[in-house]
C-alpha positions in Angstrom: -30.9 -39.8 44.7 -29.8 -36.1 44.9 -26.6 -34.3 45.8 -26.5 -31.3 48.1 -28.1 -28.2 46.9 -26.0 -25.9 44.8 -25.6 -22.3 45.8 -28.9 -20.6 45.2 -30.7 -23.5 43.5 -32.7 -26.6 43.8 -31.2 -30.0 44.4 -29.2 -31.4 41.6 -29.7 -35.0 40.4 -26.8 -37.3 40.8 -24.8 -38.3 37.7 -23.6 -35.0 36.5 -19.8 -34.7 35.8 -18.0 -32.9 38.6 -16.7 -30.2 36.3 -20.2 -29.3 35.2 -21.5 -29.3 38.8 -18.6 -27.0 39.8 -19.2 -24.8 36.7 -22.8 -24.3 37.6 -22.1 -23.6 41.3 -19.4 -21.0 40.5 -21.4 -19.4 37.7 -24.5 -19.1 39.8 -22.4 -17.6 42.5 -21.1 -14.9 40.2 -17.6 -16.3 40.0 -17.6 -16.2 36.2 -13.8 -16.4 35.6 -13.5 -19.3 38.0 -16.5 -21.1 36.4 -14.8 -20.8 33.0 -11.6 -22.3 34.4 -13.6 -25.1 36.2 -15.0 -26.3 32.8 -12.0 -25.7 30.7 -10.2 -29.0 31.5 -13.4 -31.0 30.6 -13.7 -29.1 27.4 -10.1 -29.7 26.4 -10.6 -33.4 27.1 -14.0 -33.7 25.2 -13.9 -30.8 22.8 -17.6 -30.5 23.5 -19.3 -27.6 21.7 -21.8 -27.6 24.6 -19.1 -27.0 27.1 -17.5 -24.4 24.9 -20.8 -22.6 24.7 -21.1 -22.5 28.5 -17.5 -21.3 28.8 -18.2 -18.5 26.3 -21.3 -17.5 28.3 -19.2 -17.2 31.4 -16.6 -15.2 29.5 -19.4 -12.8 28.4 -20.0 -12.1 32.1 -16.3 -11.5 32.7 -16.6 -8.8 30.0 -19.7 -7.4 31.8 -17.6 -7.1 35.0 -14.8 -5.4 33.0 -17.2 -2.9 31.3 -16.3 -4.1 27.8 -19.5 -3.9 25.6 -17.7 -5.3 22.5 -16.4 -8.2 24.4 -19.8 -8.9 25.9 -21.5 -8.9 22.4 -18.8 -11.0 20.8 -18.8 -13.7 23.6 -22.7 -13.8 23.7 -22.8 -14.3 19.9 -20.2 -17.1 20.2 -22.0 -18.7 23.1 -25.3 -18.6 21.1 -23.7 -20.3 18.1 -22.1 -23.0 20.2 -25.3 -23.7 22.2 -27.9 -23.3 19.4 -27.6 -27.0 18.3 -28.6 -28.3 21.7 -32.1 -27.0 22.6 -34.4 -27.3 24.2 -32.4 -29.0 26.8 -29.1 -30.8 27.1 -27.0 -32.4 29.8 -29.5 -31.1 32.4 -29.4 -27.5 31.2 -32.2 -25.4 29.8 -30.3 -24.5 26.6 -33.2 -22.8 24.9 -33.4 -20.4 27.8 -29.7 -19.7 27.7 -29.7 -19.1 23.9 -32.7 -16.7 24.1 -31.0 -14.9 27.0 -27.7 -14.5 25.0 -29.6 -13.3 22.0 -31.6 -10.7 23.9 -28.7 -9.5 26.0 -26.4 -9.1 22.9 -29.1 -7.1 21.2 -29.6 -4.9 24.2 -25.9 -4.2 24.6 -25.5 -3.6 20.9 -28.4 -1.1 20.9 -27.1 0.8 24.0 -23.5 0.9 22.7 -24.5 2.5 19.4 -23.8 6.2 19.0 -20.9 8.2 20.1 -20.9 10.7 22.8 -23.3 8.8 25.0 -22.2 7.5 28.4 -21.1 3.9 28.4 -24.0 1.4 28.9 -24.8 -0.1 32.2 -23.8 -3.7 31.2 -25.0 -5.2 34.5 -28.5 -3.9 33.8 -28.4 -4.9 30.1 -27.1 -8.4 30.8 -29.0 -9.6 33.8 -27.7 -12.6 35.7 -28.9 -15.9 34.6 -28.5 -19.2 36.5 -27.5 -22.6 35.3 -29.9 -25.1 37.0 -29.1 -28.7 36.3 -32.1 -31.0 36.3 -32.6 -34.6 35.5 -35.7 -33.8 33.6 -33.5 -31.9 31.1 -31.3 -34.9 30.4 -31.9 -36.3 26.9 -29.9 -39.5 27.4 -27.6 -39.1 24.5 -25.1 -36.7 26.0 -21.5 -38.0 25.7 -20.5 -35.4 28.3 -22.6 -37.3 30.9 -21.3 -40.8 30.0 -18.6 -40.7 32.7 -20.8 -38.6 35.1 
């Protein structure tokens, strides 16, 4: 059984928590602040490091929009640390892909931001958009976040 297609993605398997579905839909649509807010309540309830990592990833993109390279780097590093224990996949998410994306993007922004007197880096080009595609094939079966799905 599937639910309607999220914006810009393939069908999502049933059983995912509403907050995670909303997060993915908003994140994939470029509404990074709103996606962060959508998952915050679930994070406060569960204290899930996985949810925290996704929130930090969304926060990095908020800093991209604001043109803040230091904020981007800091949030990507934090997202990487929170998500690193979960690869290759967790709760329907390709965590290994997100961790690699965060690592590469943080390094690119760091390299571009070095040196004074240069124009500010084009953060949008250095931190390409990534999507959160939820898939049943990426559910391990031991995720407490999905217990109430």
